[in-house]
KOLGURO-811673 format. One record per residue (C-alpha): residue number from 1; y, z, x. Coordinates in nm, 2 decimals, padded with zeros to 4 digits. Layout:
N
<tikol NUM; py Y; pz Z; px X>
...
***
This chain:
458
<tikol 1; py -08.20; pz -00.30; px 02.15>
<tikol 2; py -07.91; pz -00.10; px 02.29>
<tikol 3; py -07.70; pz -00.41; px 02.32>
<tikol 4; py -07.78; pz -00.51; px 01.96>
<tikol 5; py -07.70; pz -00.16; px 01.84>
<tikol 6; py -07.38; pz -00.16; px 02.01>
<tikol 7; py -07.29; pz -00.50; px 01.87>
<tikol 8; py -07.38; pz -00.39; px 01.52>
<tikol 9; py -07.15; pz -00.07; px 01.57>
<tikol 10; py -06.87; pz -00.29; px 01.69>
<tikol 11; py -06.91; pz -00.52; px 01.39>
<tikol 12; py -06.91; pz -00.23; px 01.15>
<tikol 13; py -06.60; pz -00.08; px 01.31>
<tikol 14; py -06.42; pz -00.41; px 01.28>
<tikol 15; py -06.52; pz -00.45; px 00.92>
<tikol 16; py -06.38; pz -00.10; px 00.86>
<tikol 17; py -06.06; pz -00.18; px 01.04>
<tikol 18; py -06.03; pz -00.52; px 00.85>
<tikol 19; py -06.09; pz -00.36; px 00.52>
<tikol 20; py -05.85; pz -00.05; px 00.55>
<tikol 21; py -05.57; pz -00.19; px 00.77>
<tikol 22; py -05.39; pz -00.38; px 00.49>
<tikol 23; py -05.41; pz -00.06; px 00.28>
<tikol 24; py -05.26; pz 00.16; px 00.56>
<tikol 25; py -04.99; pz -00.12; px 00.61>
<tikol 26; py -04.91; pz -00.11; px 00.25>
<tikol 27; py -04.89; pz 00.27; px 00.25>
<tikol 28; py -04.63; pz 00.24; px 00.53>
<tikol 29; py -04.44; pz -00.06; px 00.40>
<tikol 30; py -04.37; pz 00.08; px 00.04>
<tikol 31; py -04.18; pz 00.39; px 00.16>
<tikol 32; py -04.02; pz 00.20; px 00.44>
<tikol 33; py -03.90; pz -00.07; px 00.20>
<tikol 34; py -03.76; pz 00.19; px -00.04>
<tikol 35; py -03.59; pz 00.37; px 00.26>
<tikol 36; py -03.43; pz 00.04; px 00.37>
<tikol 37; py -03.31; pz -00.03; px 00.01>
<tikol 38; py -03.17; pz 00.31; px -00.04>
<tikol 39; py -03.00; pz 00.29; px 00.31>
<tikol 40; py -02.85; pz -00.04; px 00.23>
<tikol 41; py -02.70; pz 00.07; px -00.11>
<tikol 42; py -02.58; pz 00.41; px 00.03>
<tikol 43; py -02.42; pz 00.25; px 00.35>
<tikol 44; py -02.28; pz -00.04; px 00.17>
<tikol 45; py -01.90; pz 00.01; px 00.16>
<tikol 46; py -01.77; pz 00.02; px -00.19>
<tikol 47; py -01.45; pz -00.18; px -00.26>
<tikol 48; py -01.14; pz 00.01; px -00.33>
<tikol 49; py -00.90; pz -00.15; px -00.58>
<tikol 50; py -00.53; pz -00.07; px -00.63>
<tikol 51; py -00.49; pz -00.11; px -01.01>
<tikol 52; py -00.11; pz -00.05; px -00.99>
<tikol 53; py 00.17; pz 00.17; px -00.87>
<tikol 54; py 00.50; pz 00.30; px -01.00>
<tikol 55; py 00.81; pz 00.38; px -00.79>
<tikol 56; py 01.07; pz 00.63; px -00.91>
<tikol 57; py 01.41; pz 00.49; px -01.01>
<tikol 58; py 01.68; pz 00.77; px -00.99>
<tikol 59; py 01.95; pz 00.77; px -01.26>
<tikol 60; py 02.29; pz 00.60; px -01.16>
<tikol 61; py 02.48; pz 00.94; px -01.17>
<tikol 62; py 02.29; pz 01.07; px -00.87>
<tikol 63; py 02.42; pz 00.77; px -00.64>
<tikol 64; py 02.59; pz 00.88; px -00.32>
<tikol 65; py 02.83; pz 00.66; px -00.13>
<tikol 66; py 02.92; pz 00.74; px 00.24>
<tikol 67; py 03.27; pz 00.84; px 00.12>
<tikol 68; py 03.12; pz 01.08; px -00.14>
<tikol 69; py 02.88; pz 01.21; px 00.12>
<tikol 70; py 03.15; pz 01.30; px 00.38>
<tikol 71; py 03.37; pz 01.45; px 00.11>
<tikol 72; py 03.10; pz 01.67; px -00.01>
<tikol 73; py 03.03; pz 01.80; px 00.33>
<tikol 74; py 03.40; pz 01.86; px 00.39>
<tikol 75; py 03.44; pz 02.07; px 00.07>
<tikol 76; py 03.12; pz 02.28; px 00.12>
<tikol 77; py 03.25; pz 02.38; px 00.46>
<tikol 78; py 02.90; pz 02.42; px 00.63>
<tikol 79; py 02.98; pz 02.18; px 00.92>
<tikol 80; py 03.25; pz 02.17; px 01.18>
<tikol 81; py 03.47; pz 01.86; px 01.21>
<tikol 82; py 03.27; pz 01.72; px 01.49>
<tikol 83; py 02.94; pz 01.75; px 01.28>
<tikol 84; py 03.09; pz 01.58; px 00.99>
<tikol 85; py 03.23; pz 01.29; px 01.19>
<tikol 86; py 02.89; pz 01.24; px 01.35>
<tikol 87; py 02.72; pz 01.23; px 01.01>
<tikol 88; py 02.97; pz 00.99; px 00.88>
<tikol 89; py 02.92; pz 00.77; px 01.19>
<tikol 90; py 02.55; pz 00.77; px 01.13>
<tikol 91; py 02.59; pz 00.70; px 00.76>
<tikol 92; py 02.82; pz 00.40; px 00.82>
<tikol 93; py 02.56; pz 00.25; px 01.06>
<tikol 94; py 02.25; pz 00.35; px 00.89>
<tikol 95; py 02.21; pz 00.04; px 00.66>
<tikol 96; py 02.20; pz 00.26; px 00.35>
<tikol 97; py 02.42; pz 00.14; px 00.07>
<tikol 98; py 02.60; pz 00.33; px -00.20>
<tikol 99; py 02.32; pz 00.29; px -00.46>
<tikol 100; py 02.08; pz 00.53; px -00.28>
<tikol 101; py 02.06; pz 00.87; px -00.45>
<tikol 102; py 02.03; pz 01.24; px -00.39>
<tikol 103; py 01.89; pz 01.50; px -00.62>
<tikol 104; py 02.13; pz 01.69; px -00.85>
<tikol 105; py 02.08; pz 02.01; px -00.65>
<tikol 106; py 02.25; pz 01.85; px -00.35>
<tikol 107; py 02.54; pz 01.72; px -00.56>
<tikol 108; py 02.64; pz 02.08; px -00.65>
<tikol 109; py 02.89; pz 02.28; px -00.44>
<tikol 110; py 02.75; pz 02.44; px -00.25>
<tikol 111; py 02.41; pz 02.25; px -00.26>
<tikol 112; py 02.12; pz 02.47; px -00.41>
<tikol 113; py 01.83; pz 02.47; px -00.17>
<tikol 114; py 01.64; pz 02.73; px -00.38>
<tikol 115; py 01.26; pz 02.72; px -00.46>
<tikol 116; py 01.33; pz 02.66; px -00.83>
<tikol 117; py 01.56; pz 02.35; px -00.75>
<tikol 118; py 01.30; pz 02.21; px -00.52>
<tikol 119; py 01.03; pz 02.25; px -00.78>
<tikol 120; py 01.28; pz 02.08; px -01.03>
<tikol 121; py 01.32; pz 01.78; px -00.80>
<tikol 122; py 00.95; pz 01.75; px -00.74>
<tikol 123; py 00.87; pz 01.76; px -01.11>
<tikol 124; py 01.15; pz 01.52; px -01.20>
<tikol 125; py 01.01; pz 01.25; px -00.97>
<tikol 126; py 00.64; pz 01.30; px -00.99>
<tikol 127; py 00.62; pz 01.36; px -01.37>
<tikol 128; py 00.83; pz 01.04; px -01.43>
<tikol 129; py 00.61; pz 00.81; px -01.20>
<tikol 130; py 00.27; pz 00.95; px -01.33>
<tikol 131; py 00.38; pz 00.92; px -01.70>
<tikol 132; py 00.49; pz 00.57; px -01.63>
<tikol 133; py 00.19; pz 00.46; px -01.45>
<tikol 134; py -00.07; pz 00.62; px -01.68>
<tikol 135; py 00.10; pz 00.50; px -01.99>
<tikol 136; py 00.14; pz 00.14; px -01.87>
<tikol 137; py -00.24; pz 00.11; px -01.82>
<tikol 138; py -00.34; pz 00.34; px -02.11>
<tikol 139; py -00.53; pz 00.58; px -01.88>
<tikol 140; py -00.61; pz 00.92; px -02.02>
<tikol 141; py -00.51; pz 01.18; px -01.76>
<tikol 142; py -00.86; pz 01.34; px -01.83>
<tikol 143; py -01.02; pz 01.03; px -01.67>
<tikol 144; py -00.87; pz 01.10; px -01.34>
<tikol 145; py -01.14; pz 01.20; px -01.10>
<tikol 146; py -00.94; pz 01.24; px -00.77>
<tikol 147; py -00.58; pz 01.36; px -00.71>
<tikol 148; py -00.42; pz 01.35; px -00.38>
<tikol 149; py -00.05; pz 01.45; px -00.34>
<tikol 150; py 00.17; pz 01.46; px -00.02>
<tikol 151; py 00.51; pz 01.61; px 00.03>
<tikol 152; py 00.60; pz 01.72; px 00.39>
<tikol 153; py 00.87; pz 01.99; px 00.37>
<tikol 154; py 00.82; pz 02.13; px 00.02>
<tikol 155; py 00.49; pz 02.32; px 00.00>
<tikol 156; py 00.48; pz 02.55; px -00.30>
<tikol 157; py 00.22; pz 02.79; px -00.44>
<tikol 158; py 00.06; pz 02.68; px -00.67>
<tikol 159; py 00.04; pz 02.34; px -00.49>
<tikol 160; py 00.19; pz 02.02; px -00.60>
<tikol 161; py -00.15; pz 01.90; px -00.71>
<tikol 162; py -00.18; pz 02.20; px -00.94>
<tikol 163; py 00.17; pz 02.12; px -01.08>
<tikol 164; py 00.03; pz 01.78; px -01.19>
<tikol 165; py -00.29; pz 01.92; px -01.32>
<tikol 166; py -00.10; pz 02.17; px -01.53>
<tikol 167; py 00.14; pz 01.92; px -01.67>
<tikol 168; py -00.10; pz 01.64; px -01.76>
<tikol 169; py -00.40; pz 01.85; px -01.84>
<tikol 170; py -00.64; pz 01.71; px -01.59>
<tikol 171; py -01.01; pz 01.81; px -01.60>
<tikol 172; py -01.12; pz 02.14; px -01.44>
<tikol 173; py -01.35; pz 01.95; px -01.21>
<tikol 174; py -01.10; pz 01.70; px -01.07>
<tikol 175; py -01.11; pz 01.68; px -00.69>
<tikol 176; py -00.75; pz 01.76; px -00.59>
<tikol 177; py -00.58; pz 01.79; px -00.25>
<tikol 178; py -00.22; pz 01.86; px -00.16>
<tikol 179; py -00.11; pz 01.75; px 00.19>
<tikol 180; py 00.20; pz 01.89; px 00.36>
<tikol 181; py 00.37; pz 01.86; px 00.71>
<tikol 182; py 00.26; pz 01.51; px 00.76>
<tikol 183; py 00.59; pz 01.33; px 00.76>
<tikol 184; py 00.68; pz 00.98; px 00.65>
<tikol 185; py 00.33; pz 00.84; px 00.73>
<tikol 186; py 00.17; pz 01.07; px 00.49>
<tikol 187; py 00.15; pz 00.82; px 00.21>
<tikol 188; py -00.12; pz 00.62; px 00.38>
<tikol 189; py -00.29; pz 00.93; px 00.50>
<tikol 190; py -00.32; pz 01.03; px 00.13>
<tikol 191; py -00.45; pz 00.68; px 00.05>
<tikol 192; py -00.70; pz 00.71; px 00.34>
<tikol 193; py -00.82; pz 01.04; px 00.20>
<tikol 194; py -00.85; pz 00.89; px -00.15>
<tikol 195; py -01.04; pz 00.60; px -00.01>
<tikol 196; py -01.30; pz 00.84; px 00.17>
<tikol 197; py -01.35; pz 01.03; px -00.16>
<tikol 198; py -01.39; pz 00.72; px -00.35>
<tikol 199; py -01.66; pz 00.60; px -00.11>
<tikol 200; py -01.85; pz 00.92; px -00.19>
<tikol 201; py -01.80; pz 00.95; px -00.56>
<tikol 202; py -01.90; pz 00.66; px -00.77>
<tikol 203; py -01.72; pz 00.51; px -01.07>
<tikol 204; py -01.41; pz 00.72; px -01.01>
<tikol 205; py -01.03; pz 00.69; px -01.05>
<tikol 206; py -00.79; pz 00.83; px -00.79>
<tikol 207; py -00.42; pz 00.91; px -00.85>
<tikol 208; py -00.22; pz 00.93; px -00.52>
<tikol 209; py 00.14; pz 01.08; px -00.53>
<tikol 210; py 00.38; pz 01.05; px -00.24>
<tikol 211; py 00.73; pz 01.18; px -00.21>
<tikol 212; py 00.96; pz 01.40; px 00.01>
<tikol 213; py 01.18; pz 01.67; px -00.15>
<tikol 214; py 01.54; pz 01.65; px -00.03>
<tikol 215; py 01.65; pz 01.96; px -00.19>
<tikol 216; py 01.50; pz 02.21; px 00.07>
<tikol 217; py 01.54; pz 01.99; px 00.37>
<tikol 218; py 01.92; pz 01.98; px 00.41>
<tikol 219; py 02.04; pz 02.11; px 00.74>
<tikol 220; py 02.37; pz 02.32; px 00.75>
<tikol 221; py 02.41; pz 02.35; px 01.13>
<tikol 222; py 02.59; pz 02.17; px 01.41>
<tikol 223; py 02.30; pz 02.03; px 01.61>
<tikol 224; py 02.33; pz 01.65; px 01.63>
<tikol 225; py 01.95; pz 01.58; px 01.65>
<tikol 226; py 01.90; pz 01.78; px 01.33>
<tikol 227; py 02.20; pz 01.63; px 01.15>
<tikol 228; py 02.03; pz 01.28; px 01.14>
<tikol 229; py 01.80; pz 01.38; px 00.87>
<tikol 230; py 02.09; pz 01.46; px 00.64>
<tikol 231; py 02.24; pz 01.11; px 00.67>
<tikol 232; py 01.91; pz 00.92; px 00.64>
<tikol 233; py 01.69; pz 01.08; px 00.37>
<tikol 234; py 01.72; pz 01.01; px 00.00>
<tikol 235; py 01.52; pz 01.08; px -00.32>
<tikol 236; py 01.22; pz 00.88; px -00.42>
<tikol 237; py 00.85; pz 00.89; px -00.49>
<tikol 238; py 00.55; pz 00.69; px -00.60>
<tikol 239; py 00.24; pz 00.71; px -00.80>
<tikol 240; py -00.07; pz 00.49; px -00.70>
<tikol 241; py -00.37; pz 00.43; px -00.91>
<tikol 242; py -00.69; pz 00.35; px -00.71>
<tikol 243; py -01.04; pz 00.28; px -00.84>
<tikol 244; py -01.39; pz 00.20; px -00.71>
<tikol 245; py -01.52; pz 00.08; px -01.04>
<tikol 246; py -01.64; pz -00.29; px -01.05>
<tikol 247; py -01.49; pz -00.36; px -01.39>
<tikol 248; py -01.14; pz -00.25; px -01.26>
<tikol 249; py -01.15; pz -00.56; px -01.02>
<tikol 250; py -01.04; pz -00.76; px -01.32>
<tikol 251; py -00.72; pz -00.58; px -01.38>
<tikol 252; py -00.63; pz -00.45; px -01.02>
<tikol 253; py -00.35; pz -00.60; px -00.82>
<tikol 254; py -00.50; pz -00.55; px -00.47>
<tikol 255; py -00.80; pz -00.47; px -00.28>
<tikol 256; py -00.79; pz -00.24; px 00.02>
<tikol 257; py -00.91; pz -00.44; px 00.33>
<tikol 258; py -00.83; pz -00.21; px 00.62>
<tikol 259; py -00.68; pz 00.12; px 00.69>
<tikol 260; py -00.61; pz 00.23; px 01.05>
<tikol 261; py -00.47; pz 00.56; px 01.15>
<tikol 262; py -00.33; pz 00.64; px 01.50>
<tikol 263; py -00.23; pz 01.00; px 01.59>
<tikol 264; py -00.04; pz 01.07; px 01.92>
<tikol 265; py -00.04; pz 01.44; px 01.88>
<tikol 266; py -00.21; pz 01.50; px 02.22>
<tikol 267; py 00.10; pz 01.37; px 02.40>
<tikol 268; py 00.38; pz 01.64; px 02.41>
<tikol 269; py 00.66; pz 01.39; px 02.39>
<tikol 270; py 00.51; pz 01.24; px 02.08>
<tikol 271; py 00.43; pz 01.56; px 01.92>
<tikol 272; py 00.79; pz 01.69; px 01.96>
<tikol 273; py 00.96; pz 01.37; px 01.86>
<tikol 274; py 01.00; pz 01.48; px 01.51>
<tikol 275; py 01.00; pz 01.86; px 01.49>
<tikol 276; py 01.12; pz 02.11; px 01.23>
<tikol 277; py 01.28; pz 02.40; px 01.40>
<tikol 278; py 01.57; pz 02.66; px 01.40>
<tikol 279; py 01.88; pz 02.60; px 01.58>
<tikol 280; py 02.05; pz 02.88; px 01.78>
<tikol 281; py 02.23; pz 03.00; px 01.47>
<tikol 282; py 01.90; pz 03.03; px 01.29>
<tikol 283; py 01.96; pz 02.72; px 01.06>
<tikol 284; py 01.63; pz 02.53; px 00.99>
<tikol 285; py 01.62; pz 02.16; px 01.01>
<tikol 286; py 01.42; pz 01.86; px 01.14>
<tikol 287; py 01.51; pz 01.74; px 01.49>
<tikol 288; py 01.47; pz 01.36; px 01.57>
<tikol 289; py 01.46; pz 01.32; px 01.94>
<tikol 290; py 01.61; pz 01.05; px 02.15>
<tikol 291; py 01.27; pz 00.93; px 02.25>
<tikol 292; py 01.17; pz 00.86; px 01.90>
<tikol 293; py 01.18; pz 00.48; px 01.91>
<tikol 294; py 00.99; pz 00.48; px 02.24>
<tikol 295; py 00.73; pz 00.70; px 02.08>
<tikol 296; py 00.70; pz 00.48; px 01.77>
<tikol 297; py 00.66; pz 00.18; px 01.99>
<tikol 298; py 00.39; pz 00.33; px 02.19>
<tikol 299; py 00.21; pz 00.44; px 01.86>
<tikol 300; py 00.25; pz 00.10; px 01.70>
<tikol 301; py 00.09; pz -00.06; px 02.02>
<tikol 302; py -00.21; pz 00.17; px 01.99>
<tikol 303; py -00.25; pz 00.11; px 01.62>
<tikol 304; py -00.23; pz -00.27; px 01.63>
<tikol 305; py -00.48; pz -00.28; px 01.92>
<tikol 306; py -00.73; pz -00.11; px 01.68>
<tikol 307; py -00.62; pz -00.32; px 01.38>
<tikol 308; py -00.60; pz -00.66; px 01.55>
<tikol 309; py -00.97; pz -00.73; px 01.58>
<tikol 310; py -01.01; pz -00.68; px 01.21>
<tikol 311; py -00.74; pz -00.93; px 01.10>
<tikol 312; py -00.64; pz -01.16; px 01.38>
<tikol 313; py -00.81; pz -01.50; px 01.42>
<tikol 314; py -01.02; pz -01.54; px 01.74>
<tikol 315; py -00.75; pz -01.76; px 01.91>
<tikol 316; py -00.50; pz -01.48; px 01.90>
<tikol 317; py -00.75; pz -01.23; px 02.01>
<tikol 318; py -00.84; pz -01.45; px 02.31>
<tikol 319; py -00.48; pz -01.51; px 02.41>
<tikol 320; py -00.42; pz -01.13; px 02.39>
<tikol 321; py -00.72; pz -01.05; px 02.59>
<tikol 322; py -00.64; pz -01.31; px 02.86>
<tikol 323; py -00.30; pz -01.18; px 02.89>
<tikol 324; py -00.43; pz -00.82; px 02.97>
<tikol 325; py -00.68; pz -00.96; px 03.23>
<tikol 326; py -00.40; pz -01.18; px 03.39>
<tikol 327; py -00.17; pz -00.87; px 03.41>
<tikol 328; py -00.43; pz -00.67; px 03.59>
<tikol 329; py -00.51; pz -00.95; px 03.83>
<tikol 330; py -00.14; pz -01.03; px 03.90>
<tikol 331; py -00.01; pz -00.67; px 03.89>
<tikol 332; py 00.00; pz -00.66; px 04.27>
<tikol 333; py 00.19; pz -00.98; px 04.30>
<tikol 334; py 00.42; pz -01.00; px 03.99>
<tikol 335; py 00.45; pz -00.83; px 03.65>
<tikol 336; py 00.30; pz -01.05; px 03.38>
<tikol 337; py 00.41; pz -00.98; px 03.02>
<tikol 338; py 00.14; pz -00.89; px 02.78>
<tikol 339; py 00.10; pz -01.15; px 02.49>
<tikol 340; py 00.20; pz -01.02; px 02.16>
<tikol 341; py -00.04; pz -01.15; px 01.90>
<tikol 342; py 00.12; pz -01.35; px 01.61>
<tikol 343; py 00.02; pz -01.13; px 01.31>
<tikol 344; py 00.18; pz -01.39; px 01.07>
<tikol 345; py -00.13; pz -01.61; px 01.14>
<tikol 346; py -00.33; pz -01.34; px 00.95>
<tikol 347; py -00.10; pz -01.16; px 00.73>
<tikol 348; py 00.17; pz -01.30; px 00.49>
<tikol 349; py 00.38; pz -00.99; px 00.41>
<tikol 350; py 00.51; pz -00.70; px 00.59>
<tikol 351; py 00.62; pz -00.36; px 00.46>
<tikol 352; py 00.75; pz -00.16; px 00.76>
<tikol 353; py 00.86; pz 00.20; px 00.68>
<tikol 354; py 01.23; pz 00.21; px 00.60>
<tikol 355; py 01.31; pz 00.51; px 00.83>
<tikol 356; py 01.63; pz 00.37; px 00.96>
<tikol 357; py 01.78; pz 00.04; px 01.08>
<tikol 358; py 01.68; pz 00.11; px 01.44>
<tikol 359; py 01.31; pz 00.15; px 01.34>
<tikol 360; py 01.30; pz -00.17; px 01.15>
<tikol 361; py 01.49; pz -00.35; px 01.43>
<tikol 362; py 01.23; pz -00.23; px 01.69>
<tikol 363; py 00.93; pz -00.34; px 01.49>
<tikol 364; py 01.09; pz -00.67; px 01.41>
<tikol 365; py 01.14; pz -00.73; px 01.78>
<tikol 366; py 00.80; pz -00.60; px 01.90>
<tikol 367; py 00.60; pz -00.81; px 01.65>
<tikol 368; py 00.83; pz -01.10; px 01.68>
<tikol 369; py 00.89; pz -01.12; px 01.31>
<tikol 370; py 01.18; pz -01.31; px 01.14>
<tikol 371; py 01.45; pz -01.20; px 00.90>
<tikol 372; py 01.25; pz -01.28; px 00.59>
<tikol 373; py 00.95; pz -01.09; px 00.72>
<tikol 374; py 01.16; pz -00.76; px 00.74>
<tikol 375; py 01.38; pz -00.83; px 00.44>
<tikol 376; py 01.18; pz -00.60; px 00.21>
<tikol 377; py 01.23; pz -00.31; px 00.45>
<tikol 378; py 01.60; pz -00.37; px 00.50>
<tikol 379; py 01.67; pz -00.40; px 00.13>
<tikol 380; py 01.47; pz -00.09; px 00.06>
<tikol 381; py 01.68; pz 00.10; px 00.31>
<tikol 382; py 01.99; pz -00.02; px 00.16>
<tikol 383; py 01.90; pz 00.03; px -00.20>
<tikol 384; py 01.71; pz 00.35; px -00.19>
<tikol 385; py 01.75; pz 00.50; px 00.17>
<tikol 386; py 01.48; pz 00.65; px 00.37>
<tikol 387; py 01.24; pz 00.78; px 00.10>
<tikol 388; py 01.00; pz 00.89; px 00.36>
<tikol 389; py 00.62; pz 00.83; px 00.26>
<tikol 390; py 00.70; pz 00.63; px -00.05>
<tikol 391; py 00.92; pz 00.37; px 00.13>
<tikol 392; py 00.63; pz 00.12; px 00.20>
<tikol 393; py 00.57; pz 00.12; px -00.19>
<tikol 394; py 00.94; pz 00.04; px -00.26>
<tikol 395; py 00.90; pz -00.25; px -00.03>
<tikol 396; py 00.58; pz -00.38; px -00.19>
<tikol 397; py 00.76; pz -00.34; px -00.52>
<tikol 398; py 01.05; pz -00.55; px -00.39>
<tikol 399; py 00.81; pz -00.83; px -00.28>
<tikol 400; py 00.65; pz -00.82; px -00.63>
<tikol 401; py 00.99; pz -00.85; px -00.81>
<tikol 402; py 01.09; pz -01.14; px -00.58>
<tikol 403; py 00.76; pz -01.32; px -00.69>
<tikol 404; py 00.66; pz -01.37; px -00.33>
<tikol 405; py 00.31; pz -01.24; px -00.33>
<tikol 406; py 00.04; pz -01.48; px -00.43>
<tikol 407; py -00.32; pz -01.44; px -00.50>
<tikol 408; py -00.51; pz -01.40; px -00.17>
<tikol 409; py -00.20; pz -01.32; px 00.03>
<tikol 410; py -00.23; pz -01.01; px 00.26>
<tikol 411; py 00.02; pz -00.74; px 00.28>
<tikol 412; py 00.06; pz -00.50; px 00.59>
<tikol 413; py 00.20; pz -00.17; px 00.52>
<tikol 414; py 00.32; pz 00.01; px 00.84>
<tikol 415; py 00.41; pz 00.39; px 00.83>
<tikol 416; py 00.55; pz 00.61; px 01.10>
<tikol 417; py 00.56; pz 00.98; px 01.09>
<tikol 418; py 00.57; pz 01.32; px 01.26>
<tikol 419; py 00.28; pz 01.42; px 01.48>
<tikol 420; py 00.34; pz 01.14; px 01.60>
<tikol 421; py 00.16; pz 00.90; px 01.36>
<tikol 422; py 00.14; pz 00.53; px 01.30>
<tikol 423; py -00.07; pz 00.42; px 01.01>
<tikol 424; py -00.16; pz 00.07; px 00.88>
<tikol 425; py -00.30; pz -00.04; px 00.55>
<tikol 426; py -00.38; pz -00.40; px 00.47>
<tikol 427; py -00.41; pz -00.51; px 00.10>
<tikol 428; py -00.52; pz -00.84; px -00.03>
<tikol 429; py -00.37; pz -00.96; px -00.35>
<tikol 430; py -00.66; pz -01.04; px -00.60>
<tikol 431; py -00.48; pz -01.13; px -00.91>
<tikol 432; py -00.19; pz -01.35; px -01.03>
<tikol 433; py 00.12; pz -01.12; px -01.03>
<tikol 434; py 00.40; pz -01.15; px -01.28>
<tikol 435; py 00.74; pz -01.11; px -01.12>
<tikol 436; py 00.90; pz -01.03; px -01.46>
<tikol 437; py 00.69; pz -00.71; px -01.49>
<tikol 438; py 00.92; pz -00.41; px -01.49>
<tikol 439; py 00.94; pz -00.20; px -01.17>
<tikol 440; py 01.21; pz 00.00; px -00.98>
<tikol 441; py 01.38; pz -00.32; px -00.86>
<tikol 442; py 01.39; pz -00.51; px -01.18>
<tikol 443; py 01.75; pz -00.45; px -01.29>
<tikol 444; py 01.90; pz -00.53; px -00.96>
<tikol 445; py 01.66; pz -00.78; px -00.80>
<tikol 446; py 01.88; pz -01.08; px -00.86>
<tikol 447; py 02.15; pz -00.92; px -00.64>
<tikol 448; py 01.92; pz -00.91; px -00.33>
<tikol 449; py 01.90; pz -00.98; px -00.05>
<tikol 450; py 02.25; pz -00.87; px 00.04>
<tikol 451; py 02.43; pz -00.90; px 00.36>
<tikol 452; py 02.43; pz -00.56; px 00.54>
<tikol 453; py 02.72; pz -00.50; px 00.78>
<tikol 454; py 02.68; pz -00.34; px 01.12>
<tikol 455; py 02.94; pz -00.07; px 01.01>
<tikol 456; py 02.98; pz -00.01; px 00.64>
<tikol 457; py 03.32; pz 00.02; px 00.49>
<tikol 458; py 03.38; pz 00.33; px 00.29>
***
């Protein structure tokens, strides 16, 4: 009887379990399923589209040849003869042509570095490119959801972002940020920040503005490391329109594939390689150290080590990995050279920051590129000079004007800047581009490429 009772009890318990277990599972599975669905959609990375961009084209009367550049310094009387000769020597070998421009304030005798003229230069450039970009695509300024601006030296109050909001009447709830002090790589930093904001805010348009104000950055002392900037920097700027809206894919030029940022600021040599400071006489300028190219090469190596796995084919990654292993094994016997991956197997076009001839030469050699690969960078340096954070956009504009970018091509923008930073952005062309579309190069593109002499005649 006891056994029978126990069997009956077990049977009843089993029936209860069989009856209610599916219900319990369903109670668990429904919220679990909802959680997984929500997690999938919230974590799924939204595509970032580059609808278009507009680079500033300075008027012809602002052009500065090397001869005019030297004469201007002689008349102003700020520099001793040795300092003038040094700047002339740098200018002759810089790769910058006579078409590059300086703002009107710098043409004056003496140059006017005042706050009002700095603001005037900034407004002239940014108002122009924003107006051009928005009108070209019939975008109402009130439809801009995110605004990111960057200008390293000029940091006014109210901010440059506020300047744009006031001029174009952007909404009161626009998410705006002004970046300063981040050097020539700040353009891609700004794109990275806009990308992060677009990941969070659905169905949004982001306007990114990049430039460097030349007016307040002129150096009037005698320190050679601080005179270099005088000879290299020229006026320029860009407006970039980004979107995460699915419908904008149809009219966008590019899709952002990868953005990798490298910051070497924990290393003192890197941190001090581009440094704003006062000289012994109290004159403020930006010092470019002798170790700059070494620092840039080290930063580039770190950056491509992180970028490589995203873009390189497996074959190139294996060759690179094996070369590292081999160098470790053979280090005690002989020094083995580390294999430099062939990035041309993954990327069709290269936009290297036009910081100077030596920078372009160094990247060309390190990445084993050919003359055509760096043509856009050299021609941008020649035509527009070092326009700081906007230079990689002038280079992309050059490639478009030449009709070289085809659908599904990938473009690699490489930017270097103070800190020291090396930033990379990889864009995929997702539309058929029309090379006849007007841009900053349109009037002169038939003249390029040009032969750039080692030493310019002035």
